C-alpha positions, -999 to 999 in steps of 0.1 A, spaced: -4 3 1 16 34 -9 -5 56 11 0 56 48 -26 40 76 -33 67 104 -43 63 138 -74 75 127 -81 53 96 -71 23 116 -97 35 145 -123 36 122 -115 4 105 -120 -10 135 -158 2 146 -165 -7 112 -153 -42 119 -176 -42 153 -204 -25 135 -203 -31 100 -241 -13 100 -229 19 118 -235 52 102 -208 78 92 -223 98 122 -222 74 145 -187 65 134 -178 102 141 -194 102 178 -177 67 188 -146 78 170 -142 115 182 -133 125 147 -153 149 127 -183 141 108 -162 153 74 -128 133 88 -148 99 90 -157 107 53 -121 114 45 -110 80 56 -136 59 44 -127 69 10 -96 64 19 -103 28 30 -122 20 -2 -101 37 -27 -70 9 -17 -94 -18 -10 -96 -21 22 -132 -18 27 -157 -21 4 -197 -8 7 -233 -17 -1 -262 -2 1 -297 -11 17 -327 1 19 -337 0 58 -369 19 57 -392 31 30 -374 67 25 -340 65 36 -310 46 25 -284 30 49 -249 9 40 -229 -16 49 -194 -10 53 -180 -44 49 -133 -50 61 -121 -70 26 -98 -95 34 -73 -74 25 -79 -52 46 -86 -78 77 -51 -83 67 -36 -51 63 -56 -38 96 -41 -67 120 -6 -58 101 -5 -23 109 -23 -30 143 5 -53 155 33 -23 140 13 2 159 10 -17 195 48 -28 185 58 13 184 36 22 217 54 -4 235 88 8 225 71 47 239 64 29 271 96 16 278 118 49 269 96 68 293 98 44 320 138 46 316 132 86 316 110 83 347 133 58 364 165 82 362 151 109 380 
């Protein structure tokens, strides 16, 4: 993948995995990101093939979407999550060393 997956995009992927029938507004509320940022993240994920979108009719007047993480997206999310955890562990260890020197 050429684009760097950010923590925001990773958070959106985690939330979609928890509830694929969620709305962009709910993703915004749960993630603390603006609605525009959520929309940007979703478009980026669709562009690289990490999620696909399917629409369905929830009622007679309203069109809703279901976000599905693709197998490629699951593999990438897992790899990025592992990298993120390893990075945070290194940061934690460095802070621990720093605080223990005081």
